[in-house]
MDTraj code that builds the backbone (N, CA, C; nanometers):
import mdtraj as md
import numpy as np

residues = "MET ALA ALA ALA ASP ALA GLN ARG ALA GLN PRO SER GLY ASP ASN GLU ASP ARG PRO LYS ARG THR LYS VAL ASN ARG ARG SER SER GLU ARG TYR ARG ALA PRO GLN LEU PHE ALA GLU LYS TRP THR ASN ALA LYS ALA GLY LEU ILE GLY PHE MET THR GLY GLN GLY ARG THR SER THR ASP ILE VAL GLU HIS LEU ASN ASP GLY THR ASP SER ALA THR VAL ARG ALA LEU TRP LYS LYS TRP GLY LEU PRO ILE ASP LYS THR GLY GLY ARG ARG ARG GLY HIS VAL PRO VAL SER LEU THR VAL GLN GLN ARG MET ILE LEU THR LYS ARG ALA LYS GLY VAL GLY ILE GLN PRO GLU GLU TYR LEU ARG ARG ILE ALA SER CYS ALA ILE GLU ASP ASP LEU TYR ALA ALA VAL THR ASP GLY LYS PHE ASP PRO LYS LEU SER THR ALA ARG GLU VAL LEU VAL LEU".split()
xyz = np.array([
    [9.6837, 6.7405, 15.4240],
    [9.7897, 6.7856, 15.3377],
    [9.7564, 6.7572, 15.1919],
    [9.6997, 6.6410, 15.1649],
    [9.6639, 6.6049, 15.0282],
    [9.5550, 6.6958, 14.9748],
    [9.4645, 6.7394, 15.0619],
    [9.3569, 6.8287, 15.0191],
    [9.4128, 6.9647, 14.9786],
    [9.5161, 7.0120, 15.0486],
    [9.5776, 7.1409, 15.0154],
    [9.6488, 7.1339, 14.8814],
    [9.7167, 7.0205, 14.8542],
    [9.7837, 7.0026, 14.7250],
    [9.6830, 6.9960, 14.6117],
    [9.5713, 6.9300, 14.6344],
    [9.4682, 6.9188, 14.5315],
    [9.4071, 7.0552, 14.5022],
    [9.3920, 7.1376, 14.6070],
    [9.3347, 7.2706, 14.5869],
    [9.4309, 7.3594, 14.5080],
    [9.5622, 7.3465, 14.5322],
    [9.6611, 7.4247, 14.4577],
    [9.6669, 7.3810, 14.3120],
    [9.6448, 7.2542, 14.2847],
    [9.6521, 7.2022, 14.1484],
    [9.5358, 7.2512, 14.0638],
    [9.4204, 7.2790, 14.1275],
    [9.3058, 7.3268, 14.0520],
    [9.3237, 7.4751, 14.0214],
    [9.2946, 7.5155, 13.8979],
    [9.3090, 7.6576, 13.8641],
    [9.2028, 7.7398, 13.9340],
    [9.2396, 7.8619, 13.9663],
    [9.1420, 7.9513, 14.0281],
    [9.0426, 7.9958, 13.9221],
    [8.9276, 8.0395, 13.9617],
    [8.8187, 8.0709, 13.8703],
    [8.8467, 8.1858, 13.7758],
    [8.9259, 8.2852, 13.8152],
    [8.9442, 8.4025, 13.7302],
    [9.0467, 8.3820, 13.6189],
    [9.1315, 8.2816, 13.6254],
    [9.2319, 8.2590, 13.5216],
    [9.1929, 8.1498, 13.4225],
    [9.0789, 8.0851, 13.4424],
    [9.0414, 7.9733, 13.3559],
    [9.0155, 8.0180, 13.2127],
    [8.9505, 8.1307, 13.1943],
    [8.9115, 8.1741, 13.0605],
    [9.0215, 8.2508, 12.9881],
    [9.1248, 8.2866, 13.0567],
    [9.2322, 8.3645, 12.9960],
    [9.3156, 8.2742, 12.9040],
    [9.3344, 8.3156, 12.7773],
    [9.4180, 8.2335, 12.6884],
    [9.5645, 8.2433, 12.7287],
    [9.6370, 8.1362, 12.7021],
    [9.7788, 8.1360, 12.7344],
    [9.8525, 8.2280, 12.6390],
    [9.9514, 8.2963, 12.6908],
    [10.0326, 8.3840, 12.6072],
    [10.1285, 8.3002, 12.5246],
    [10.1415, 8.3391, 12.4012],
    [10.2373, 8.2722, 12.3146],
    [10.3425, 8.3732, 12.2722],
    [10.4595, 8.3232, 12.2451],
    [10.5681, 8.4106, 12.2023],
    [10.5438, 8.4507, 12.0572],
    [10.5475, 8.5790, 12.0285],
    [10.5206, 8.6303, 11.8949],
    [10.6519, 8.6692, 11.8299],
    [10.6727, 8.6206, 11.7085],
    [10.7899, 8.6594, 11.6317],
    [10.7574, 8.7920, 11.5634],
    [10.8119, 8.8996, 11.6120],
    [10.7790, 9.0323, 11.5606],
    [10.8226, 9.0512, 11.4163],
    [10.9230, 8.9769, 11.3723],
    [10.9735, 8.9952, 11.2376],
    [10.8735, 8.9466, 11.1331],
    [10.7991, 8.8437, 11.1637],
    [10.7040, 8.7919, 11.0654],
    [10.5700, 8.7614, 11.1306],
    [10.5216, 8.8522, 11.2119],
    [10.3938, 8.8296, 11.2778],
    [10.2803, 8.8442, 11.1777],
    [10.1724, 8.7730, 11.2025],
    [10.0567, 8.7820, 11.1145],
    [9.9640, 8.8911, 11.1639],
    [9.9207, 8.9745, 11.0725],
    [9.8237, 9.0776, 11.1038],
    [9.7133, 9.0689, 11.0000],
    [9.5935, 9.0980, 11.0399],
    [9.4814, 9.0911, 10.9475],
    [9.4423, 9.2323, 10.9064],
    [9.4274, 9.2503, 10.7756],
    [9.3938, 9.3817, 10.7231],
    [9.2541, 9.3778, 10.6641],
    [9.1752, 9.4754, 10.6966],
    [9.0400, 9.4858, 10.6431],
    [9.0461, 9.5652, 10.5138],
    [8.9548, 9.5603, 10.4220],
    [8.8329, 9.4811, 10.4241],
    [8.8521, 9.3404, 10.3691],
    [8.9668, 9.3091, 10.3100],
    [8.9858, 9.1772, 10.2504],
    [9.0101, 9.0690, 10.3553],
    [9.0592, 9.1068, 10.4706],
    [9.0897, 9.0151, 10.5794],
    [9.1853, 8.9038, 10.5369],
    [9.2926, 8.9435, 10.4716],
    [9.3957, 8.8456, 10.4400],
    [9.5088, 8.8612, 10.5399],
    [9.5814, 8.7545, 10.5595],
    [9.6893, 8.7569, 10.6579],
    [9.8114, 8.8239, 10.5975],
    [9.8596, 8.9253, 10.6645],
    [9.9806, 8.9940, 10.6219],
    [10.0956, 8.9354, 10.7023],
    [10.1863, 8.8672, 10.6358],
    [10.2915, 8.7961, 10.7065],
    [10.4214, 8.8750, 10.7160],
    [10.4351, 8.9820, 10.6415],
    [10.5574, 9.0606, 10.6451],
    [10.5330, 9.1894, 10.7217],
    [10.6264, 9.2226, 10.8051],
    [10.6178, 9.3499, 10.8749],
    [10.6742, 9.4591, 10.7846],
    [10.6521, 9.5815, 10.8224],
    [10.7086, 9.6934, 10.7468],
    [10.8607, 9.6899, 10.7507],
    [10.9156, 9.6409, 10.8605],
    [11.0612, 9.6331, 10.8724],
    [11.1193, 9.5377, 10.7685],
    [11.0522, 9.4255, 10.7460],
    [11.1019, 9.3288, 10.6477],
    [11.0898, 9.3860, 10.5065],
    [10.9777, 9.4478, 10.4758],
    [10.9604, 9.5088, 10.3439],
    [11.0607, 9.6221, 10.3241],
    [11.0856, 9.6983, 10.4302],
    [11.1843, 9.8061, 10.4221],
    [11.3246, 9.7531, 10.3986],
    [11.3581, 9.6424, 10.4642],
    [11.4896, 9.5815, 10.4447],
    [11.5052, 9.5321, 10.3015],
    [11.4005, 9.4725, 10.2472],
    [11.4059, 9.4260, 10.1082],
    [11.4219, 9.5450, 10.0140],
    [11.3504, 9.6527, 10.0403],
    [11.3646, 9.7726, 9.9580],
    [11.5038, 9.8324, 9.9671],
    [11.5592, 9.8347, 10.0874],
    [11.6940, 9.8882, 10.1074],
    [11.7971, 9.8047, 10.0323],
    [11.7868, 9.6731, 10.0459],
    [11.8827, 9.5852, 9.9792],
    [11.8656, 9.5898, 9.8274],
    [11.7433, 9.6099, 9.7813],
    [11.7195, 9.6261, 9.6384],
    [11.7877, 9.7528, 9.5889],
    [11.7780, 9.8589, 9.6664],
    [11.8428, 9.9847, 9.6308],
    [11.9941, 9.9749, 9.6273],
    [12.0492, 9.8802, 9.7009],
    [12.1933, 9.8577, 9.6980],
    [12.2361, 9.7789, 9.5752],
    [12.1400, 9.7324, 9.4967],
    [12.1722, 9.6580, 9.3758],
    [12.1858, 9.5091, 9.3970],
    [12.1378, 9.4582, 9.5074],
    [12.1484, 9.3146, 9.5333],
    [12.0443, 9.2382, 9.4539],
    [12.0774, 9.1154, 9.4201],
    [11.9843, 9.0303, 9.3468],
    [11.8830, 8.9711, 9.4439],
    [11.7757, 8.9161, 9.3881],
    [11.6736, 8.8549, 9.4736],
    [11.7308, 8.7358, 9.5497],
    [11.8218, 8.6630, 9.4882],
    [11.8848, 8.5492, 9.5555],
    [11.9698, 8.5960, 9.6733],
    [12.0443, 8.7050, 9.6549],
    [12.1241, 8.7604, 9.7649],
    [12.0351, 8.8050, 9.8805],
    [11.9235, 8.8675, 9.8468],
    [11.8318, 8.9162, 9.9499],
    [11.7731, 8.7997, 10.0285],
    [11.7331, 8.6943, 9.9578],
    [11.6745, 8.5772, 10.0238],
    [11.7771, 8.5101, 10.1148],
    [11.9018, 8.5019, 10.0699],
    [12.0060, 8.4425, 10.1539],
    [12.0285, 8.5256, 10.2793],
    [12.0204, 8.6573, 10.2669],
    [12.0385, 8.7437, 10.3833],
    [11.9216, 8.7304, 10.4812],
    [11.7992, 8.7239, 10.4287],
    [11.6816, 8.7122, 10.5151],
    [11.6816, 8.5796, 10.5903],
    [11.7114, 8.4720, 10.5200],
    [11.7217, 8.3385, 10.5789],
    [11.5986, 8.3032, 10.6627],
    [11.4794, 8.3306, 10.6075],
    [11.3570, 8.2995, 10.6812],
    [11.2572, 8.2195, 10.5977],
    [11.3054, 8.1598, 10.4895],
    [11.2177, 8.0778, 10.4071],
    [11.1524, 8.1525, 10.2926],
    [11.1809, 8.2799, 10.2771],
    [11.1262, 8.3572, 10.1663],
    [11.1900, 8.3097, 10.0366],
    [11.1105, 8.2994, 9.9314],
    [11.1591, 8.2534, 9.8020],
    [11.2021, 8.3735, 9.7182],
    [11.3021, 8.3540, 9.6329],
    [11.3494, 8.4646, 9.5492],
    [11.2416, 8.5093, 9.4504],
    [11.1546, 8.4180, 9.4091],
    [11.0444, 8.4556, 9.3201],
    [10.9474, 8.5502, 9.3910],
    [10.9325, 8.5336, 9.5204],
    [10.8462, 8.6226, 9.5981],
    [10.9033, 8.7634, 9.6005],
    [11.0343, 8.7741, 9.6146],
    [11.0991, 8.9055, 9.6143],
    [11.0827, 8.9709, 9.4774],
    [11.1009, 8.8938, 9.3704],
    [11.0834, 8.9496, 9.2357],
    [10.9387, 8.9909, 9.2111],
    [10.8433, 8.9143, 9.2652],
    [10.7022, 8.9515, 9.2521],
    [10.6743, 9.0820, 9.3262],
    [10.7407, 9.0999, 9.4389],
    [10.7260, 9.2245, 9.5137],
    [10.7832, 9.3409, 9.4343],
    [10.8973, 9.3198, 9.3684],
    [10.9552, 9.4245, 9.2836],
    [10.8575, 9.4626, 9.1727],
    [10.7945, 9.3609, 9.1137],
    [10.6987, 9.3867, 9.0062],
    [10.5793, 9.4654, 9.0594],
    [10.5330, 9.4292, 9.1788],
    [10.4203, 9.4997, 9.2403],
    [10.4567, 9.6449, 9.2693],
    [10.5810, 9.6689, 9.3096],
    [10.6278, 9.8040, 9.3375],
    [10.6569, 9.8824, 9.2105],
    [10.6581, 9.8157, 9.0951],
    [10.6854, 9.8838, 8.9688],
    [10.8331, 9.9052, 8.9421],
    [10.9187, 9.8237, 9.0029],
    [11.0626, 9.8364, 8.9818],
    [11.1040, 9.7586, 8.8578],
    [11.2042, 9.8066, 8.7852],
    [11.2516, 9.7307, 8.6691],
    [11.3226, 9.6038, 8.7151],
    [11.2968, 9.4954, 8.6456],
    [11.3577, 9.3670, 8.6798],
    [11.4530, 9.3288, 8.5676],
    [11.5801, 9.3056, 8.6025],
    [11.6793, 9.2633, 8.5038],
    [11.6556, 9.1184, 8.4662],
    [11.6868, 9.0865, 8.3430],
    [11.6786, 8.9477, 8.2987],
    [11.7896, 8.8683, 8.3665],
    [11.7648, 8.7420, 8.3909],
    [11.8640, 8.6567, 8.4556],
    [11.9869, 8.6459, 8.3674],
    [12.1029, 8.6641, 8.4260],
    [12.2277, 8.6540, 8.3522],
    [12.2645, 8.7815, 8.2790],
    [12.1817, 8.8829, 8.2868],
    [12.2112, 9.0076, 8.2176],
    [12.3114, 9.0913, 8.2948],
    [12.3495, 9.2023, 8.2367],
    [12.4441, 9.2910, 8.3036],
    [12.3720, 9.3674, 8.4134],
    [12.4293, 9.3638, 8.5287],
    [12.3724, 9.4355, 8.6423],
    [12.4753, 9.5338, 8.6942],
    [12.4267, 9.6423, 8.7431],
    [12.5148, 9.7386, 8.8077],
    [12.4926, 9.7283, 8.9571],
    [12.5998, 9.7134, 9.0288],
    [12.5913, 9.7095, 9.1737],
    [12.6290, 9.8443, 9.2310],
    [12.5723, 9.8750, 9.3432],
    [12.6024, 10.0003, 9.4105],
    [12.7038, 9.9739, 9.5197],
    [12.8052, 10.0575, 9.5249],
    [12.9100, 10.0440, 9.6253],
    [12.9068, 10.1690, 9.7125],
    [12.8709, 10.1537, 9.8395],
    [12.8706, 10.2714, 9.9268],
    [13.0133, 10.3162, 9.9558],
    [13.0344, 10.4458, 9.9517],
    [13.1668, 10.5025, 9.9753],
    [13.1561, 10.6002, 10.0919],
    [13.2410, 10.5817, 10.1916],
    [13.2410, 10.6717, 10.3070],
    [13.3287, 10.7924, 10.2765],
    [13.2696, 10.9094, 10.2876],
    [13.3423, 11.0343, 10.2669],
    [13.3138, 11.1270, 10.3842],
    [13.4098, 11.2116, 10.4144],
    [13.3877, 11.3109, 10.5192],
    [13.2953, 11.4199, 10.4651],
    [13.2487, 11.5045, 10.5520],
    [13.1610, 11.6141, 10.5106],
    [13.2344, 11.7056, 10.4127],
    [13.3596, 11.7347, 10.4416],
    [13.4379, 11.8216, 10.3535],
    [13.4565, 11.7574, 10.2157],
    [13.4847, 11.6276, 10.2126],
    [13.5010, 11.5589, 10.0847],
    [13.3710, 11.5580, 10.0051],
    [13.2576, 11.5412, 10.0731],
    [13.1283, 11.5442, 10.0036],
    [13.0993, 11.6828, 9.9481],
    [13.1377, 11.7871, 10.0206],
    [13.1169, 11.9237, 9.9709],
    [13.2004, 11.9487, 9.8454],
    [13.3251, 11.9039, 9.8473],
    [13.4121, 11.9201, 9.7307],
    [13.3566, 11.8400, 9.6131],
    [13.3123, 11.7182, 9.6405],
    [13.2546, 11.6335, 9.5363],
    [13.1330, 11.7004, 9.4733],
    [13.0450, 11.7539, 9.5552],
    [12.9245, 11.8201, 9.5047],
    [12.9602, 11.9419, 9.4210],
    [13.0557, 12.0198, 9.4668],
    [13.0981, 12.1404, 9.3946],
    [13.1568, 12.1053, 9.2581],
    [13.2422, 12.0041, 9.2548],
    [13.3051, 11.9654, 9.1278],
    [13.2049, 11.8998, 9.0331],
    [13.1106, 11.8254, 9.0877],
    [13.0080, 11.7635, 9.0030],
    [12.9175, 11.8705, 8.9419],
    [12.8842, 11.9727, 9.0200],
    [12.8034, 12.0831, 8.9664],
    [12.8772, 12.1548, 8.8547],
    [13.0093, 12.1671, 8.8695],
    [13.0900, 12.2318, 8.7663],
    [13.0845, 12.1578, 8.6334],
    [13.0703, 12.0275, 8.6391],
    [13.0606, 11.9463, 8.5175],
    [12.9153, 11.9355, 8.4714],
    [12.8224, 11.9603, 8.5633],
    [12.6806, 11.9548, 8.5291],
    [12.6172, 11.8182, 8.5482],
    [12.6714, 11.7387, 8.6404],
    [12.6149, 11.6061, 8.6684],
    [12.5974, 11.5895, 8.8187],
    [12.5309, 11.4830, 8.8567],
    [12.5104, 11.4519, 8.9979],
    [12.6408, 11.4019, 9.0603],
    [12.6591, 11.4228, 9.1911],
    [12.7818, 11.3760, 9.2570],
    [12.8047, 11.2255, 9.2438],
    [12.6982, 11.1462, 9.2502],
    [12.7133, 11.0013, 9.2372],
    [12.7677, 10.9635, 9.0999],
    [12.7168, 11.0307, 8.9963],
    [12.7628, 11.0026, 8.8602],
    [12.9070, 11.0486, 8.8413],
    [12.9419, 11.1612, 8.9007],
    [13.0789, 11.2127, 8.8941],
    [13.1763, 11.1112, 8.9541],
    [13.1424, 11.0631, 9.0717],
    [13.2271, 10.9655, 9.1402],
    [13.2308, 10.8327, 9.0647],
    [13.1175, 10.7914, 9.0075],
    [13.1122, 10.6670, 8.9306],
    [13.2034, 10.6737, 8.8089],
    [13.2021, 10.7871, 8.7391],
    [13.2861, 10.8019, 8.6198],
    [13.4344, 10.7958, 8.6547],
    [13.4723, 10.8637, 8.7619],
    [13.6129, 10.8615, 8.8037],
    [13.6543, 10.7197, 8.8420],
    [13.5718, 10.6547, 8.9229],
    [13.6056, 10.5198, 8.9692],
    [13.6114, 10.4204, 8.8538],
    [13.5157, 10.4278, 8.7615],
    [13.5157, 10.3306, 8.6516],
    [13.6379, 10.3488, 8.5618],
    [13.6788, 10.4724, 8.5364],
    [13.7986, 10.4950, 8.4543],
    [13.9247, 10.4481, 8.5267],
    [13.9330, 10.4753, 8.6562],
    [14.0504, 10.4336, 8.7331],
    [14.0593, 10.2815, 8.7415],
    [13.9457, 10.2155, 8.7530],
    [13.9453, 10.0693, 8.7609],
    [13.9804, 10.0076, 8.6263],
    [13.9188, 10.0562, 8.5196],
    [13.9428, 9.9985, 8.3868],
    [14.0877, 10.0150, 8.3425],
    [14.1485, 10.1292, 8.3724],
    [14.2852, 10.1562, 8.3273],
    [14.3904, 10.1265, 8.4340],
    [14.3493, 10.0669, 8.5467],
    [14.4398, 10.0307, 8.6556],
    [14.5235, 10.1506, 8.7000],
    [14.4550, 10.2561, 8.7381],
    [14.5213, 10.3804, 8.7761],
    [14.5283, 10.4009, 8.9270],
    [14.5219, 10.2947, 9.0044],
    [14.5223, 10.3082, 9.1502],
    [14.6455, 10.3834, 9.1994],
    [14.7623, 10.3385, 9.1574],
    [14.8863, 10.4010, 9.2043],
    [14.8963, 10.5460, 9.1572],
    [14.8510, 10.5733, 9.0358],
    [14.8584, 10.7094, 8.9830],
    [14.7600, 10.8026, 9.0536],
    [14.6430, 10.7525, 9.0851],
    [14.5412, 10.8372, 9.1479],
    [14.5721, 10.8608, 9.2951],
    [14.6081, 10.7565, 9.3673],
    [14.6332, 10.7731, 9.5107],
    [14.7700, 10.8333, 9.5382],
    [14.8670, 10.8109, 9.4524],
    [15.0012, 10.8695, 9.4610],
    [15.0627, 10.8548, 9.6002],
    [15.0486, 10.7367, 9.6573],
    [15.1128, 10.7079, 9.7846],
    [15.0427, 10.7625, 9.9069],
    [14.9265, 10.8222, 9.8908],
    [14.8556, 10.8788, 10.0053],
    [14.8124, 10.7701, 10.1038],
    [14.7740, 10.6547, 10.0529],
    [14.7286, 10.5456, 10.1381],
    [14.8316, 10.4339, 10.1488],
    [14.9146, 10.4184, 10.0474],
    [15.0153, 10.3131, 10.0431],
    [15.1514, 10.3757, 10.0128],
    [15.2271, 10.4153, 10.1144],
    [15.3563, 10.4803, 10.0896],
    [15.4522, 10.3922, 10.0101],
    [15.4399, 10.2632, 10.0237],
    [15.5278, 10.1709, 9.9521],
    [15.5124, 10.1867, 9.8007],
    [15.3906, 10.2110, 9.7556],
    [15.3671, 10.2244, 9.6120],
    [15.4277, 10.3522, 9.5559],
    [15.4302, 10.4598, 9.6329],
    [15.4831, 10.5850, 9.5795],
    [15.6357, 10.5841, 9.5756],
    [15.6998, 10.5204, 9.6744],
    [15.8457, 10.5209, 9.6755],
    [15.9028, 10.4231, 9.5745],
    [15.8435, 10.3075, 9.5624],
    [15.8962, 10.2068, 9.4711],
    [15.8352, 10.2198, 9.3321],
    [15.7284, 10.2989, 9.3184],
    [15.6572, 10.3144, 9.1912],
    [15.6172, 10.1788, 9.1331],
    [15.5674, 10.0942, 9.2235],
    [15.5232, 9.9621, 9.1802],
    [15.3865, 9.9745, 9.1150],
    [15.3629, 9.8898, 9.0220],
    [15.2341, 9.8856, 8.9551],
    [15.1643, 9.7580, 8.9994],
    [15.0399, 9.7733, 9.0398],
    [14.9638, 9.6560, 9.0813],
    [14.9258, 9.5746, 8.9591],
    [14.9579, 9.4491, 8.9618],
    [14.9219, 9.3597, 8.8528],
    [14.8208, 9.2608, 8.9071],
    [14.7025, 9.2652, 8.8506],
    [14.5966, 9.1745, 8.8951],
    [14.5700, 9.0698, 8.7914],
])
top = md.Topology()
chain = top.add_chain()
for i, resn in enumerate(residues, 1):
    res = top.add_residue(resn, chain, resSeq=i)
    for name in ("N", "CA", "C"):
        top.add_atom(name, md.element.get_by_symbol(name[0]), res)
traj = md.Trajectory(xyz[None], top)
């Protein structure tokens, strides 16, 4: 019986040379690129996510907090510089992008009206929103469509 246990404990000849499989983190796997043979630690998905979040107007600090994988904000800014993107000075005025959900019909109307003015739909919507926000025209613009209480009582939002 002891001889059978000893035989089971010894590895068979065909599996001795096979390396053990290790779990690979696909998000930050290392790949080697020729001819320089440097280790590429970022996948295309990670670079794409950084590009997407940059396009949303997020700061490098916001992006690093979202990634939460040890990436430094200076690394993200260096990547922006490598990509040729403009980098805002720290503490300067930044414009953030706010995604707005519109139906297909609303987007068609927006595009038509923006063409009538001779600007892009995004700029048309930005101008309307910025004026409504600055002059506190929420109740006047929505006219009770979303908040019936505001149209009947004619309350003004005070912030």
